[in-house]
N, C-alpha and C positions, 0 to 999 in steps of 0.2 A: 504494500500500500504506500502511496506517496501523498505528501502534503502539497497541495497546489495553492499556495498563498504567497506567491512571489511578490516582493523580494525577501519576505520574512519566513520563508518555509524552513530555512536551516535552523533558526533559533526555536521555531515552533516544534520542529521534529525532535530537537534536543529535549525540550520541556515535556512533550507528549511521551517520549520514550522513557524519560526518567520517572515520570509519575507512577507507572505500574511497578517500578522497582521498589518504591517506598511501600506500596501495598503488599508486594510479595515478601519484603523483609518483615512486615508486620505479621504476615501469615506464618512465617517461620518462627516468629516470637511466640505466637499463640501455641504453635506445636511444641516449642521449648517449654512453655509453662505447663501445658497439659502432660507432657512426658515426665515432668518433674513436679507434678501437682502435690505429691505427699510432702515435699519440702516447702512449697510456697503457700499451701492451703492454711498453714498454722496461723499466719498473721495477715491473711489476705484481706480481711475486713478493715485493717488499719490503713491500707493503701488508698491514696487519693488518685482516682482514675485520671483526672485532669493532669496532675503532676506526672503520673506515669506515662501518659501519652506525650506530654511535652518533652520529657527526658528521653523517651524512646526516639522521637523524631530528631532530637538534637544529635544523638549518637549515630542514628541511621544516616542523617545528612552527612556527617563526617565520613563515615565508611563508604557511602555511595559515591561521594565526590572524590575521595582518595582513589578508589578503584576505577572510576570512570573519567578521571581528569584527562588522560591521553585521548580517549574517545571524543570528549568534548572539544579538545584542541584540534583533532583531525576533522571534526565536523564543521567547526566555525572559523578555521584559519582562513582569512580573506584572500584567497588566491583562486581565480576562476579556472586555472588549468587543472585543478584537482577534481573538477566536477565531471567525473566520468562514472559510468555504471560500475566498473570494477572497483573503483575507489569506495563507493558507498556499499557495495557488497562486502568488501573487506571490513568497513566500519561496522556493518551489521554483525558479522562473525565475531569481531572483537568485543562488541557490546554483549552479545549473547554468552560468549565463553566466560568473560570476566564476571558477569553477574550471576551466571549459573554456578561458578565456583564459590562466590560469596554466599549464595543461598544454600548450596550443598554443605559448606562448612558450618553454617548455622544449624542445619538439620542434624549433621553428624554430632555436633557438640551437645545437642539436646540429650544424647545418650551418654557421651563421654563425660559430661559435666557431673553426672550422677556419682562419679567416683573421685572427682576432684573438688567438688563443692564450689566451683567457680567457672567462669568462661575461660577457654583455653587461651594462653598467651604465647608469646614468641619463643619461650623456652621449650615448648613442646617438641620442636625439631631436634634440639640437643638431647632432650630426655630419652627419646626413642631412636636416636641415630644408630645405635648398635644392635637394635632388635631386628631379627629376621623372621619373626613369627607374626607380624602384624597383619599380613594378608589373610591368614586363616581366621584370626580373631575378627577382622573386619567383615569377612564373608559370613561368619556365624551371626554377627549382629545384624547384618543385612537381612538374613533370613528371619531373625527374631523380630525385626522392626520393618517388615515388608511394607507396612502402610506408609512409613516415612519415605521409602524408596518410591512408591507410587506418587506420593505428594511431590517429591523432588522432580520426578519426570513431568508431572503436570505443570509445575512452576517453570521449568525449562521450556516446555512447549508454549506456555503463555508468553515468555520473553520473545520467542521466535515469531509467533503469529501476530503479536500485537505491535511488533516493530514497524515504524513508519520511516520512509526515506523522504528527503527534501525533493522539491521539484527542480530538476536540472535540464528540462527540455530546451531552455534557451541556448544551452551550450552544445547541443547536439546538431544544430544546423550549421553547415559550412558557410552559409551566406552571412556576410556582415553588413547589415543595413544600418542606416542612421537610427532607426528605431531599436535595433539590437544593441547598438552602442549605448543608446540612452538607458536601456534596461540594465545593461551591465554596470553603468554608473550607479544605478539604484542598488544593484546587487552589492557592489563594493561598499557603499555607504551603510547598507543594512547589516552586512556581515561584519564590517569593522566595528560598528557600534555594538553589535551583539557580542563580539569577541571581547571588546573593552569592558563590557558589563559582566560577561561570564567569568573572566579570569579572577577579578577580585571577589566575586560571589563564591567561586569555588574555594578560594583561599579562606574566606570568612567561614564557610561551611565546614571546611576541614579543621579549622581552629576551634570551632564550636561557638562562635559568636561574632557579632558585627561591631561591637564597641571597640574603641581604640585601646582600652586597657585590658581587653580579654586575653588571658593566657591560653595557649592551646589546651583543650580539655584532655584529661587523662582518664583512665578507668576509675580512679578514685572519685571523680565528680559524680559518678552514678549514685553514690550514697546520699546525695542531697535530695533525691526524688523518692527515696524509700525509707523504711523504718528499721531495717535490720540488714546486716552485711549479706545474708543469704539472698535477700531480695534484689541486690544490685545486679545480679545476672539477668533479671527480667529487663531492665532498662538497657543494658549493654547488648551489643551484637558481637559475634566472634571475629569477623574481619577487622573491626575496630580494635578489639583487644589484642589481636596479633600485631597489627600494624603499629600501634602505639607503644608496644613493648619490645619490638625488634631493635637490637643494638643500643638499647638505653642503658645509661649508668644506673646500676641497681641500688647501690648503697651510697647515700649522701648524708653528711652530717647536718642534722636539723638545727644545731646551735641553740638548743633550749637553755643551756647553762654554761657558765664559765667553768674552767677545769676544777677550781676549788669547790664550787657548788656541786658539780657532778660527783666528785669523790665523796662528798659528805652525804649524798643521797643514795648512791649505789656504786659498788665496784665488783666486777667479776673475779677479782684476785682473791684467792683463798690462802690464808696463811695459818696453817694448823697451830694451835696452842698446845701446851703440854698436856692438857686434858684430852685434846683431840687425837693425840698420837698414842693414846693407850688403846690397844685393839679391843673391840667388843667381842671378839671370838679368839679362840686359842689357835696357835700354829699359823702356818702360812697357807691360808685358805685359797683354794681354786675359786675362780669366778666364771660363771657361764651366764651370759645375757641372752635370753630367748625372746626374739621378736616374732610375734604371731600375726600373720597377715589377716587384717580385717576383723580382728576379735574385739568388736565394740562391747562395752559393758552391758548394753541393753540385752544381749543374748546370753549373758552369764548368770546362771541361777544364784550363785553365791551372793551377788550384789542385788538381786531382785527376788526376794522371797515371795512365793505365791505365783510367780510367772513360770511359764515353761522354759526349761533350760536346754540349751543346745551344746553344753560343755560339761557333761556329768563328771568326767575325770578332773578337769580343771577346777570344778567346784570343790571336789574333795581335797585337792592340793592347796587351794586357797584357804581352806579351813585350818590348815596347819602352817600358814604363812603369815608374814607381816604385811599388811596393806593399810590403805587410808580410806576415809569416808568419801573423799572426792579425789579422783585421779584422772589426769588429763594428758592428751597428746599435745605436742607443740607444732604439729603440722597436719596436713590433710592428705598427703600422698606417701607412698612407700619410700620415695627418694628423699623425703624429709626426715625419716625415722632414724637412719644411721647417725647423722650428725647430732641430732637431739639426744638420742639414747646413749651413744658411745662416746661423744665428745662434748656434750652439754652445750651445743650450739643450736638455738631454736630456728625455726623457719620464719623469716621476715621477708616480705616483698616477693622474692623468688627463691626456689630451692638452691641452697648453698652450693651443692654439687654442680649446678649448671651455670654458675656465674663465674666471672674472672677471678673472684675471690677464692675459688676452689684451689687456686694455685698458692694461696697463702700457706705459711707454716701453721700446722694445727696439731694439737695434742689430743689426749683422750685417755680412756682407761687402759688401752693397749700400750700406749706410749709410757704412761706413768708407771704401770706395773711391769712393763718390759724392762725398765731401768732398775727394777727391784729383782730381776732375775726370773721373771715369769716368761714362760713360753706362750706366744700369742698366735691365735689363728681365727679365721672367720669362715663360716660355712653358709653357703647359699646354693641351692640346687639348680639355678638357672644357668644359661651360658655365661662364661666367666666375664664377658664384657657387658653383661646386661645391667642397665640402669646406672652405670658408673660405680657399682658397689666395690668392685675389686680395686679401682683406682683410689676410692676414698679409704678403703681398708688399709692400703699400703701407706697413704699419706698420713693417716692417723696413728700408725705405729704397729699394725698387725704384720707379723713376719711371714705368716703362711696364709694361703687362701685355698679353700677347697670348694670348687664349684662343679658344674656338670662335667668339665674336662677330667678332673681328678676322679670323679665318680665312675665315669665310663672307662677310665684307664685301669680301674681295679677289676681284675678278672673274676672276683667273687660276686660282683654285682650283676644286675641284669642289663647294665649299660643303657643304650638308647631305647631299649624295650620298656624301660621304666619312665620314659619321658611322657609327660601328660598331654603332649601334642600342641601345647600353647606356650607355656612359660617355663616349666622346670620339671625336675624329677619329682615324682609323687612324694608327699611328705613322709609317709610311713617308711619307704625305702631309704630316703635320704637321711632321716633321723637315725635309722639303724646304722647307716654308714658313718654318721657323725659319732655315735657312741663307740664304735669299734676303732675309729681313727683316733679318737682322743686317747684310747688306751695304747694303741700300737705305735702312733707316730708323733703325738704332741708331747706327752709327758708332763708330769707335775713339777712345780706348780704351774698352772695355766690360767690364762685369761682368754676366753673364747666368746665369740658372738655367733649366734645362729639366727637365720631369717627364714621362716617358712614361706610356702608359696601356693599350695593347692587351694586354699580358701580365697583365691583371687578370682575375679571375673575371668573367664565365663562360668566359673563355679562347677567344674566337672569333678567327678570322683572316679576311681578305678571301677571297671566293669564288674569286678567280683563283689563290689559293695552296693551295687545299684538296688538290690532287693533288701539290703540290710538297713540302709539309711534312707528313709523316705523324705520326700520334699516337704518343706515347711511352708509357712505363709510367704517367705521370701526365698528366692533361689539360693541365697547365701547359706541358709540354715543347714541344708544337707551337707555342704562342704565343711561347715563348722563341726558337725558331728563326726565326720571322717577325720578331720585334722585333730580333733580332740582325742579320738581313738589312736591316731599316730603318736600323739604326745604321751598317752598312757603306755603305749608299747615301748617308746623310748625310755621312759622312767623305769619300766620293768627291766629293761636291759641294763640301763645305767646303774640301777641299784645293785647289780651283781658285779660291778667294776670296783677295783680297789680305791679309786679316787672319789667315789660317790659321796660318802659321808663327810669328806673334807672339802666339799664344794658348796659355794653359795650360788643358788639359782635365782636370777632376776628374771621375772616373767612379765612381759608387757605385750602390747600390740603396736603396730605401726600407725594405725589410724582406724577410724570407723569406716564402714562401707554402707551397705543397704541397711536402712533403719525402719522400724515399724511404728514406734510410738511417738506421739506429738512432742513430748518433752525432749526426745532425742534429736529433734530436728531444729532446735534453737542453736544460737551461737555457742552456748555452753554444752548442750547435749551432743552436738555433732563432733566434739573433741573428747568425749568421755570414754576412756579405755581402762583396762585393768593395769595396775602396776603392783607387783608383789615381790617379796623376797622370801624364798624358801630355803631354810637351813636344815638339812637332814640330821645334823648333829644335835639339834634342839637348843643350841646356845643362844640364838637370837629370840627375842620375845615374839609372840604370834598374836593374831587377832586384828580386827579392823579398828584402827585408831581414828579419832576425830582429826579433822584438818585436811590439808591440800598437799598433793604430791603430783609432780609432772615429770615428763620424760627427762628433761634437762637436770632434774634432781638426782637421777640415778648415779651419775659419775661421782659427784661430791659425797653422796651418801655411802656408796660402796667404799670409797677411799677412807671415809671416817670409820666404817666398820673394821677395816683392815688396819687402822692406825697409821695411815700414810703420813709421813712427817715432813714433806717438802712443799713449798709454795707451788700453786698451780692456778691455771685460769679455767673457770667454768662459769657459764652464765646462770646456772641453776644454784640451788641452795642445798645444804646438808640438813635433811629433815630431822636429824637428831640434835641439831643445835638449838638449845632453848632460847637463845637470844635472837633467833631469826624468825621474822614474821612469815607465816606460811602464805605463799602466793603462787600464781601460775600466769603464764602469758601466752598469747597466741596471736595469729594474724590471718585474716580471711577477707577476701574481696576489698582490700585496701582499708580495712579497719583493724586496729590493734585492740586486743581484748586483755584486760587485766583482772584477774580473779583474786580476791582476798577475803577470807572469812566467808560470810554468806552473800557477798556482793560481787557483781561483775560490772566493770566499767568499759565502755566502748569509746574509742578515740580515733579520729580520722587523720591524725598527724598535726592538726592545727587546733582542734577543739573537741571536747567530749560530745558524743552524740547519744549516749545512752547510759543509764545506771539502773541496775535491777537487783533485787533480792532474789537470786536464782534458787534459793532453798525454799522460801515461802511462795515464790512466784515462778514455778518451773517453766511455764510457757512464756515468760518474759513479756507480760502484757502491760505491766505498770512501770513506765519510765519515770524514775524518781527525779530526773532532771527537770521534769515539768512541774514539780512541786516547789513551794517556797524553800529557800535555803534552810530555814529552821526545821523543815521536815525531812531533810536529807541526812543520811548517816554521817556522823562527825568525821569519819576517816576518809570521806570521798576526796577531799582536797589532797590529802597525803597519798592516796592511791594514784591520783593523776600525776603527782610529782615523781613518784616511784616509777610509774610506767614511762614517763618521758625520759627519766634518767637511764632506764634499761635500754630504751630505743637509741638514745644518743650514744651510749657506751658501745652498743652493738655496731652502729653505723661507723663510728670513729675507728674501731678496731678492725672492722672489715676493710675499710678503705685505706688503712695504713699498715696492713699486714702485722697486726699486733694481737694475734690470737694465742700466742704462747709467751711465757716469761723467758727472759734471757737466762741462759744456763751458765 
């Protein structure tokens, strides 16, 4: 179809073609919301639909003009020699391909975001650069979400059939009459004016505003249109999130405090006192940190009396372990868990492993205990290059790494036959390999890390257990039952080893995954995981203590138990330190969250956006910031100062390679 409105047919065709793109982006947003309805339904009634629409159009305008700026330039550039049928056929193909890609990314992210809790950013490409199994996973999801495939095909067809071309009949005639020349002058005037208007308009749209003092919008601006960090994904679109985070400086010092003020509020430097260096256990204890894939607290019966449990063995183990009333992850993806759990480095902005700061010097449990004569090793059943785990293990002090390569090289294993077809060796087989390898190849004293894999999407289990473990309300549930069984089998084997009773087992999860209950879908619930310390010798106290513990507390707490006597750097706290205020910190959708006592504070980097009593108000409905100052908890101001200090200290040390103390 062609627009016959000479001489303004070019600008009209641009406007007419862009209009449906806005509509199609909005359709993908609706699909995104419906696909993630369990997450967004909790606070849906709090959303202002007018603000939601305004914010959505703002971010869509930026993404659409970013991706279509070349097409606009090719359509409006005032040069009549380009007015050929082949030129405008090329423009049509460019328009359809570019916008089809944007719409497809939005639809794909409506599924992928369920496992990350946010829109995909530019680090996605680095995160999965070493994976060779994505094709199979993508195909599986394509089958499971066939309706999104049909929707995507319909949207692409709409782009093609709704596309209109400008009228170029004037330039097809070889005859040059005075009338033709007169019309060409009109053409040049109209296209030049259109071009001069379109260029600044595109720039303003990409920046997110027309005023002179508007700074280019970032993904953090989405929070001004919603009431919780989870809802920010509704306003955003994935092309914008990727474009605005590619090649960006990740860590920048916010400059909240002077150096002396900062040190008085918070410091990640731990200097053990004489009391701290007295071991809480006898002998040179081994340490094994077990990170369980996707084991959110919601699914664990020990923490939820009266609910169905999908972890019967872990429940029995927790009953003889030390844990805390509130235990949290410091990230939302597997790639965040290793730095948080093993090196006390939380996830802020982007996964540490994927940023240039991953080249910084870094310490951790393996480094500290390795200097004390410990043998250190990390076990993960995926291909050795997967997720950057092996690289991080080496940089943080692990001397040995046991992955799929080492498993398949062992003639006693089933080798590649034990591969789950997607991510890694089945948990049961790889845990048994871990138990025997610890005895035969690592040697005491040891500090080892183990990361499970089977309870990861797409949630498959070995064929021999398909009739044993039935599906629950969520696809995740059956794999949790299987992985819990694999853990039980591991402890049965480990208990027969000479090192068992002399080992501290730290059991945690990397993050939550699929969640069923409304309180688990809040900014607090979505980071709620198990953290427990199991001591088979019985020297450590057991039971569920009041208070807060997070992944980044594992390193300083274990070092305290062992009586470690050297200064070290860890962003977390020693939970046994009576002088330390229990707190936890996290980051999601450009909002920092600080938990202390019964309260959680949300902060966008410039000002607080929410304050809730998450114990009395588990659905986070009552924002205490909307109350008069006299009705707010007295510690709220101190909470904000502490959070700012943690963020500034983190940013400074990341950007200056100051994550370890000088030796």
